[in-house]
ROMI-473199 format. One record per residue (C-alpha): z, y, x. Coordinates in steps of 0.05 Angstrom, whole numbers, m for minus. Layout:
ROMI-473199
      c3      c2      c1
       Z       Y       X
...
end
This chain:
ROMI-473199
      c3      c2      c1
      m1       0      m2
      14      48      59
     m59      49      76
     m85      94      18
    m158      92      43
    m161      19      42
    m139      12     m30
    m186       2     m86
    m196      51    m143
    m154       5    m187
     m99      m5    m137
     m92      69    m125
     m87      80    m202
     m33      27    m207
       6      54    m149
      m1     126    m174
      21     107    m242
      83      68    m216
     103     121    m166
      95     177    m215
     140     143    m264
     195     139    m210
     185     211    m189
     192     236    m260
     255     191    m269
     282     220    m209
     272     295    m225
     201     307    m213
     155     301    m155
     189     352    m108
     255     317    m113
     225     247    m103
     185     275     m42
     252     311     m14
     286     242     m20
     234     209      18
     228     260      73
     305     258      81
     303     182      87
     250     182     140
     292     232     180
     353     197     179
     375     155     239
     397     101     238
     355      76     182
     392      88     114
     383      13      93
     436      m1     146
     488      43     115
     556      10     110
     571      37      43
     504      15      17
     480      82      m7
     437     145      16
     458     210     m14
     426     276     m14
     441     338     m54
     389     323    m106
     413     250    m119
     430     184     m88
     401     114     m76
     450      54     m85
     447     m17     m68
     493     m74     m79
     495    m107     m11
     505     m87      61
     438     m95     101
     447    m111     178
     402     m82     230
     374    m149     253
     348    m162     179
     318     m93     176
     281    m106     242
     255    m174     219
     232    m138     151
     195     m86     194
     158    m137     230
     143    m182     167
     121    m119     131
      62    m111     184
      41    m182     171
      38    m172      96
     m11    m121      99
     m61    m167     132
     m44    m231      96
     m25    m202      27
      39    m243      35
     107    m226      66
     114    m301      84
      74    m323     144
      41    m394     146
      90    m454     144
      67    m472     212
      86    m403     242
     153    m408     279
     177    m347     243
     167    m374     173
     237    m398     164
     267    m333     187
     223    m292     138
     239    m339      82
     316    m332      96
     303    m255      96
     271    m256      29
     330    m299       4
     378    m248      31
     340    m190       0
     323    m218     m66
     387    m209    m103
     393    m136     m78
     382     m85    m131
     365     m13    m110
     380      47    m158
     356     116    m150
     388     170    m190
     387     245    m193
     455     282    m190
     444     316    m253
     429     275    m316
     383     329    m342
     334     318    m282
     319     243    m304
     350     178    m315
     335     146    m249
     301      82    m236
     316      10    m208
     276     m32    m163
     280     m94    m119
     252    m107     m49
     202    m160     m67
     157    m182    m120
     142    m258    m130
      68    m271    m143
      79    m346    m144
     122    m396    m111
      87    m389     m43
      68    m314     m47
     120    m260     m40
     101    m185     m36
     136    m120     m19
     155     m81     m82
     109     m18     m80
     170      23    m101
     214      m5     m45
     156       2       4
     147      75     m19
     219      97     m17
     238      67      48
     175      58      96
     109      90      75
      93     156     103
     106     218      60
      38     240      67
      11     174      38
      60     179     m22
      36     251     m34
     m36     228     m36
     m16     170     m85
      27     218    m131
     m32     268    m129
     m89     217    m140
    m137     229    m198
    m182     173    m218
    m256     188    m218
    m267     153    m286
end
């Protein structure tokens, strides 16, 4: 998803709709983009926060389990492979298969909630890290990918996308 130019028109429209819903639920495009910019600027990565939350003046992102840095690093590596394969899981013959499978099992029960500080700004939204396509195909949830990893410029392109149809 993070390579906007490689997406089909249909995929661009799908991601546009999905992320626009999230942005509106968080208080609008500007609030949403401010959240993403601050997540990108924060070191160490916000996912490794001990209190399982990332707060800004406009809102907060919460999750229900501590994520350790080794899992985050493995996720970043697996994420690169997913863009090529269309699956976060490598081939079963790959020596990293078991580690990535355990990573998916670790992240699967975690639920993320993003909500604005002021209720009048929106109701917030929930998301998970992965979407299961079938028993052997797991993909990163596009909202999770957008919130924590894709460049802010790419997200701006997706939010401002207008279909040619």
